[in-house]
C-alpha positions in Angstrom: 0.0 0.0 0.0 1.1 3.6 -0.4 2.6 5.3 2.6 0.7 8.5 2.2 -2.8 8.8 3.7 -4.6 8.9 0.3 -5.1 5.7 -1.5 -6.1 5.6 -5.1 -8.9 3.4 -6.3 -6.5 1.3 -8.3 -4.1 0.7 -5.3 -7.1 -0.1 -3.1 -8.3 -2.8 -5.6 -4.8 -4.3 -5.9 -4.4 -4.4 -2.1 -7.9 -5.9 -1.7 -7.2 -8.6 -4.3 -4.0 -9.5 -2.6 -5.7 -9.9 0.7 -8.5 -12.0 -0.8 -6.1 -14.4 -2.6 -4.1 -14.8 0.5 -7.2 -15.5 2.6 -8.4 -18.2 0.1 -5.0 -19.8 0.2 -4.7 -20.5 3.9 -8.2 -19.9 5.3 -7.1 -16.9 7.3 -7.3 -13.2 6.7 -4.2 -13.0 4.4 -1.9 -14.3 7.2 -2.7 -11.2 9.2 -1.6 -11.2 12.8 -3.6 -9.8 15.7 -1.3 -9.5 18.6 -2.3 -11.0 22.0 -3.2 -8.2 24.4 -0.8 -10.0 26.8 1.9 -11.5 24.6 3.7 -14.3 26.4 5.1 -16.4 23.5 7.7 -15.9 20.8 5.4 -16.8 17.9 2.4 -14.8 16.6 -1.0 -16.2 17.0 -2.9 -17.0 13.8 -6.0 -14.9 13.3 -9.1 -16.6 11.9 -11.7 -14.4 10.3 -13.0 -16.8 7.6 -16.0 -19.0 8.4 -14.9 -22.3 9.8 -17.8 -24.3 8.5 -18.2 -27.5 10.5 -14.5 -27.8 11.1 -14.4 -31.6 11.1 -14.0 -34.6 8.9 -16.3 -34.6 5.9 -18.4 -37.7 5.1 -17.2 -39.9 2.4 -19.2 -41.5 -0.4 -20.7 -40.4 -3.7 -23.1 -37.5 -3.8 -26.6 -38.7 -2.9 -25.4 -41.8 -1.2 -25.1 -42.6 2.5 -21.7 -41.6 3.8 -19.4 -44.3 5.2 -18.9 -43.8 8.9 -15.5 -42.5 9.7 -13.2 -44.2 12.2 -12.8 -43.1 15.8 -10.0 -40.5 16.0 -6.6 -42.0 16.7 -4.7 -41.4 20.0 -2.5 -38.8 18.3 -5.5 -37.0 16.8 -7.1 -36.9 20.2 -3.9 -35.6 21.8 -3.7 -32.9 19.1 -7.3 -31.9 19.8 -6.5 -31.7 23.5 -3.9 -29.1 22.8 -6.0 -27.0 20.4 -6.5 -23.5 21.7 -8.8 -20.8 20.4 -9.4 -17.3 21.6 -12.7 -15.6 20.5 -12.0 -11.9 21.0 -14.3 -9.0 21.5 -17.7 -10.5 20.6 -21.1 -10.1 22.1 -22.6 -13.1 24.0 -26.3 -14.0 23.8 -27.3 -17.1 25.7 -31.1 -16.6 26.3 -30.5 -15.5 29.9 -30.8 -11.7 29.5 -32.7 -9.3 27.3 -29.5 -7.8 25.9 -26.3 -9.4 24.7 -23.2 -9.1 26.9 -20.8 -7.0 24.9 -17.0 -6.9 24.8 -16.6 -10.6 25.6 -13.6 -12.8 25.0 -13.7 -16.6 25.4 -10.6 -18.9 25.7 -11.1 -22.5 24.6 -8.6 -25.2 25.2 -9.1 -28.8 24.1 -12.7 -28.1 23.4 -13.4 -26.8 26.9 -14.2 -23.2 27.7 -11.5 -22.2 30.1 -12.7 -18.7 30.8 -15.1 -15.9 29.7 -13.7 -12.4 30.4 -14.2 -8.8 29.4 -12.2 -8.1 26.2 -10.5 -5.1 27.7 -9.4 -7.1 30.7 -8.5 -10.6 29.4 -5.4 -11.1 31.5 -2.9 -13.7 30.5 -3.9 -15.9 27.6 -0.9 -18.2 27.7 1.5 -18.9 25.0 0.7 -17.5 21.6 2.3 -20.5 19.9 -0.5 -22.5 18.3 -3.2 -20.1 19.5 -5.9 -19.2 17.0 -7.4 -15.8 17.6 -10.9 -15.3 16.2 -11.8 -11.7 15.6 -15.4 -11.8 16.9 -16.0 -8.1 16.8 -19.4 -7.1 15.5 -20.8 -10.6 15.9 -22.7 -12.4 18.6 -21.6 -15.7 20.1 -24.5 -18.1 20.6 -24.6 -21.5 22.3 -25.1 -24.4 20.0 -28.8 -24.7 19.6 -31.2 -27.6 20.3 -33.8 -28.6 17.7 -36.2 -30.2 20.1 -38.5 -31.7 17.4 -36.9 -33.1 14.3 -37.0 -36.1 12.0 -33.4 -36.6 10.7 -34.2 -39.4 8.2 -36.8 -37.4 6.2 -36.3 -34.4 3.9 -39.5 -32.3 4.5 -41.0 -30.1 1.8 -44.5 -29.8 0.5 -44.8 -33.6 0.1 -43.3 -34.5 3.5 -45.7 -37.3 4.2 -45.1 -39.0 0.9 -41.3 -38.9 1.5 -41.7 -41.3 4.4 -42.3 -44.0 1.7 -39.0 -43.3 0.0 -36.4 -46.1 -0.3 -34.4 -47.0 2.8 -31.2 -46.1 1.2 -32.5 -42.7 0.2 -33.7 -41.9 3.8 -30.3 -42.9 5.3 -28.6 -40.6 2.7 -31.1 -37.8 3.7 -30.0 -38.1 7.3 -26.4 -37.5 6.3 -27.4 -34.4 4.4 -29.5 -33.2 7.3 -26.6 -33.6 9.7 -24.6 -31.2 7.6 -27.5 -28.7 7.4 -28.1 -28.8 11.1 -24.5 -28.1 12.0 -24.1 -25.3 9.5 -27.2 -23.7 11.0 -25.7 -23.8 14.5 -27.7 -26.8 15.8 -25.6 -29.0 18.1 -28.4 -31.3 19.4 -31.4 -32.7 17.6 -34.2 -34.6 19.3 -35.6 -37.0 16.7 -39.3 -37.8 17.5 -40.2 -40.2 14.8 -38.7 -42.3 12.0 -39.9 -45.1 9.9 -39.1 -48.7 10.9 -36.9 -50.5 8.3 -33.9 -52.8 8.0 -30.9 -50.5 8.3 -28.7 -51.0 5.2 -25.6 -50.2 7.3 -26.0 -52.3 10.5 -28.7 -54.7 9.3 -31.0 -54.2 12.3 -34.7 -53.8 11.9 -35.8 -50.8 13.9 -36.3 -47.1 13.5 -33.7 -45.8 11.1 -33.0 -42.8 13.3 -31.5 -45.1 15.9 -28.8 -46.4 13.6 -28.1 -42.9 12.4 -27.8 -41.7 16.1 -25.4 -44.6 16.9 -23.1 -44.0 13.9 -22.9 -40.3 14.5 -22.1 -40.9 18.2 -19.4 -43.6 17.7 -18.0 -42.9 14.3 -15.9 -39.8 15.1 -18.4 -37.5 13.4 -17.4 -34.4 15.2 -19.2 -32.2 12.8 -22.6 -33.9 13.2 -25.2 -33.1 16.0 -25.8 -35.2 19.0 -29.1 -37.1 18.6 -31.7 -38.2 21.0 -34.2 -40.5 19.2 -37.7 -41.7 20.1 -37.8 -44.6 17.6 -41.1 -44.9 15.7 -44.4 -43.1 16.2 -46.9 -45.2 18.2 -50.4 -44.7 16.7 -53.9 -46.0 16.9 -54.4 -48.1 13.8 -55.7 -46.1 10.9 -54.3 -42.8 12.0 -51.3 -42.3 9.6 -50.5 -43.7 6.2 -49.5 -47.4 6.3 -45.8 -47.9 6.9 -45.1 -44.7 8.7 -45.7 -45.9 12.3 -46.1 -48.8 14.6 -49.9 -49.3 14.7 -51.7 -50.8 17.7 -55.4 -51.6 18.5 -55.5 -51.8 22.3 -54.0 -50.4 25.4 -52.1 -53.6 26.1 -50.6 -53.5 22.6 -49.7 -49.8 23.2 -47.8 -50.7 26.4 -45.9 -53.6 24.7 -45.0 -51.4 21.7 -43.7 -48.7 23.9 -41.4 -51.0 25.8 -40.3 -52.6 22.5 -39.1 -49.2 21.4 -36.9 -49.0 24.5 -35.7 -52.6 23.7 -34.6 -51.3 20.3 -32.5 -48.6 21.9 -34.8 -45.6 21.8 -34.0 -42.8 24.2 -37.6 -41.8 24.7 -41.1 -43.0 23.6 -43.4 -41.0 21.3 -47.2 -41.4 21.5 -49.4 -40.1 18.8 -52.4 -38.5 20.5 -54.3 -37.4 17.4 -56.5 -40.3 16.3 -58.9 -41.1 13.5 -61.5 -39.0 15.2 -60.0 -35.5 15.7 -62.4 -34.7 18.5 -61.4 -37.7 20.6 -58.1 -38.8 22.1 -57.1 -42.3 20.8 -56.1 -43.3 24.4 -57.6 -42.4 27.7 -55.6 -40.7 30.5 -55.5 -43.9 32.4 -54.1 -45.9 29.4 -51.5 -43.2 28.9 -50.5 -43.1 32.5 -49.9 -46.8 32.4 -47.4 -46.4 29.6 -45.7 -43.4 31.3 -45.2 -45.4 34.5 -43.6 -48.3 32.7 -41.3 -46.1 30.6 -40.3 -44.1 33.6 -39.5 -47.3 35.4 -37.0 -48.0 32.6 -35.4 -44.6 33.1 -36.8 -43.0 29.9 -39.4 -40.3 29.1 -42.6 -40.1 27.2 -43.6 -37.4 24.8 -46.8 -37.0 22.8 -47.8 -35.6 19.5 -50.7 -33.3 20.2 -52.3 -31.3 17.4 -55.8 -31.3 19.0 -57.2 -30.3 22.4 -58.6 -33.7 23.1 -55.2 -35.4 22.9 -53.5 -32.6 24.9 -56.0 -33.1 27.7 -55.5 -36.8 27.9 -51.7 -36.6 27.6 -51.3 -34.1 30.4 -53.8 -36.0 32.6 -51.8 -39.1 31.8 -48.5 -37.5 32.9 -46.5 -37.2 29.7 -43.2 -35.4 30.0 -43.8 -33.2 26.9 -46.4 -32.2 24.4 -45.2 -31.9 20.8 -46.8 -29.0 18.8 -49.6 -28.2 21.3 -51.6 -26.4 18.6 -54.8 -26.5 20.7 -54.3 -25.7 24.4 -56.6 -24.0 26.8 -55.8 -22.3 30.1 -56.7 -25.5 32.1 -54.4 -27.7 30.1 -51.6 -25.2 30.3 -52.0 -24.9 34.1 -51.8 -28.7 34.3 -48.6 -28.7 32.2 -47.0 -26.1 34.4 -47.9 -27.8 37.6 -46.4 -31.2 36.7 -43.5 -29.8 34.6 -44.7 -31.0 31.2 -42.8 -29.2 28.4 -44.4 -27.6 25.3 -42.3 -28.2 22.2 -43.3 -25.5 19.8 -43.4 -25.9 16.0 -45.2 -22.7 14.9 -43.1 -22.2 11.8 -44.8 -25.3 10.2 -47.9 -23.1 9.5 -45.7 -20.3 8.1 -44.1 -22.8 5.9 -47.5 -24.0 4.6 -48.5 -20.4 3.9 -45.3 -20.0 1.8 -46.3 -23.0 -0.3 -49.4 -21.1 -1.4 -47.1 -19.0 -3.6 -44.7 -21.7 -4.7 -46.9 -24.7 -5.5 -50.2 -25.6 -7.1 -51.2 -28.0 -4.3 -54.7 -27.0 -3.5 -54.5 -27.3 0.3 -51.9 -24.6 0.2 -52.7 -22.5 -2.9 -56.5 -22.2 -2.7 -58.1 -19.4 -0.8 -59.9 -21.8 1.5 -56.7 -23.7 2.1 -54.8 -20.6 3.1 -57.6 -19.4 5.3 -57.7 -22.7 7.2 -53.9 -22.6 7.7 -54.1 -19.0 9.1 -56.9 -20.1 11.4 -54.7 -23.0 12.8 -51.7 -20.7 13.1 -53.8 -18.2 15.2 -55.0 -21.0 17.4 -51.5 -22.3 17.9 -50.2 -18.8 18.8 -53.1 -18.4 21.3 -52.1 -21.8 22.8 -48.5 -20.6 23.2 -49.8 -17.5 25.0 -51.8 -19.8 27.4 -48.6 -21.8 28.0 -46.4 -18.7 28.5 -48.9 -17.2 31.0 -49.1 -20.4 33.0 -45.3 -20.7 33.2 -45.0 -23.8 31.0 -41.4 -24.6 29.9 -41.1 -24.1 26.2 -38.6 -25.7 23.9 -38.3 -24.9 20.2 -38.5 -27.4 17.3 -38.8 -27.3 13.5 -40.6 -30.6 12.8 -38.3 -30.8 9.8 -38.6 -34.0 7.8 -41.8 -35.1 9.6 -43.2 -31.7 8.7 -42.6 -29.3 5.9 -39.5 -27.4 7.2 -35.9 -28.2 6.4 -33.1 -29.1 8.8 -31.4 -25.7 8.8 -34.5 -23.6 9.7 -34.6 -23.5 13.5 -34.1 -19.7 13.2 -37.6 -19.6 11.6 -39.1 -21.1 14.8 -37.3 -18.6 17.0 -38.7 -15.8 14.8 -42.2 -17.4 15.0 -42.0 -17.5 18.8 -41.2 -13.8 19.0 -44.1 -13.1 16.5 -46.4 -15.0 18.8 -45.5 -12.9 21.8 -42.4 -14.4 23.5 -39.7 -12.0 24.4 -36.6 -12.5 22.2 -34.5 -13.8 25.1 -37.2 -16.4 25.9 -37.4 -17.5 22.3 -33.6 -17.9 22.2 -33.8 -19.8 25.4 -36.3 -22.2 23.9 -33.8 -23.0 21.2 -30.8 -23.3 23.5 -30.8 -24.1 27.3 -34.5 -24.9 27.6 -34.0 -27.6 25.0 -31.1 -28.8 27.1 -33.4 -29.1 30.1 -35.8 -31.1 28.0 -33.0 -33.5 27.0 -31.7 -33.7 30.6 -28.4 -32.4 29.3 -27.1 -29.5 31.5 -24.4 -28.6 29.0 -26.6 -28.5 26.0 -27.5 -25.0 24.7 -25.1 -23.4 27.2 -21.9 -21.4 27.0 -20.2 -21.5 30.4 -16.7 -21.8 31.9 -15.7 -25.4 32.2 -18.4 -26.6 29.7 -17.9 -27.8 26.1 -17.1 -25.2 23.5 -20.2 -25.8 21.4 -20.9 -22.4 20.0 -21.5 -20.5 16.8 -21.2 -16.9 15.7 -23.8 -14.8 13.9 -23.7 -11.4 12.3 -25.9 -9.2 14.3 -27.9 -9.4 17.6 -30.5 -12.1 17.9 -32.0 -10.5 20.9 -33.1 -7.4 19.0 -33.3 -9.1 15.6 -34.1 -12.8 15.7 -33.4 -13.1 12.0 -29.7 -12.7 12.9 -29.7 -16.5 13.7 -29.9 -17.1 9.9 -26.6 -15.2 9.5 -24.3 -17.9 10.7 -20.7 -17.2 9.8 -18.7 -19.6 12.0 -19.6 -22.9 13.8 -17.2 -24.5 16.3 -18.0 -27.8 18.1 -15.9 -29.5 20.7 -14.5 -32.9 19.8 
């Protein structure tokens, strides 16, 4: 660059091009060095300003095919990871605990663990600068890795989401791999899968819900870049409720109990009851029948959740003691009060209706594109938002989900649900909490959705402030997960 204070347009473009080329070559900002505020080593720290993506091994396999699980990292790889040090400098921190982000924050990560969180203007010693990556977080917000509390990782979603449940087994397993990448790149660290078709898994050969095999491979295959999964196995429905092949169908309360315990035998983390039945005005199971299942599942150390699109199922599920209601599109004040009293979570999926409304302008499917179809969707959205208000006023714990795959959304759209919660009346910090630490509470994972000293460094950075502008959660520019 010229030494005088005036730079010509040509010299500016030349300098900018040089910086861009250098950045592309080594993934940093042209090899720039941002000195430590308390330099203690002889080598400069490398500054990272480029997005890191998922920062882990990429799945192998041809496009459109299921990826081959990677091997567990070697001892040397684990040792190298244990020495990895990153300093996120001068960002804001929004964790769903306050109405405003905490500004001027620096976070030191060592070996995937958050060693300290300090003011940027008073960091104190940061240790040796040798091997220390410094991320210039200025102008961005650090957010805990989110929790999608209602997802279906083996299904793609879209306007024909129900039909896609009949796709080939190989296709559904490949979809899960694609969804894993979408989730991570959107800042989702945990996904709670609440329904998958039952098939013979082409990888492990076991006949059970496909989500269970996906969960196990992501957990044990060294897939650092993929989310942690909690899986419910397959939907349990009254016969005739869903299209054939999507669920485990039963005809009696005894069959329901056996099927629930069979899900746990298959390795499910929780059990999912479907409380919308062939008759929308009547719960398919009584409160006593549900309570029997809940007691047996709790005895095995697991939890029970329930699909609830109608008030009838919500009443029976809460009276039966379920641990969570999925959707809760029709709640009244009495049901909400019962949920709050016994600690039943509401897992919101409001963005489903907004997705359907968008289809009215992008498809010719009559249920979405017709005037009567759009009016019906708006009516249901209004009822769902009113239900959320009942839950909020009663003090119900709310976790956020997309219903991607099993509904119309896609795996990278949890930000849409956060926006929908704010539009329905939640304060932005409560909406962010629903997508972070409240989801961790639902999972029983204290470190999920949390950024805290001594905890895992599962965090991502967005451009903007999600507490004043929830749409900032769409603007993810860096994702870093612990090993």
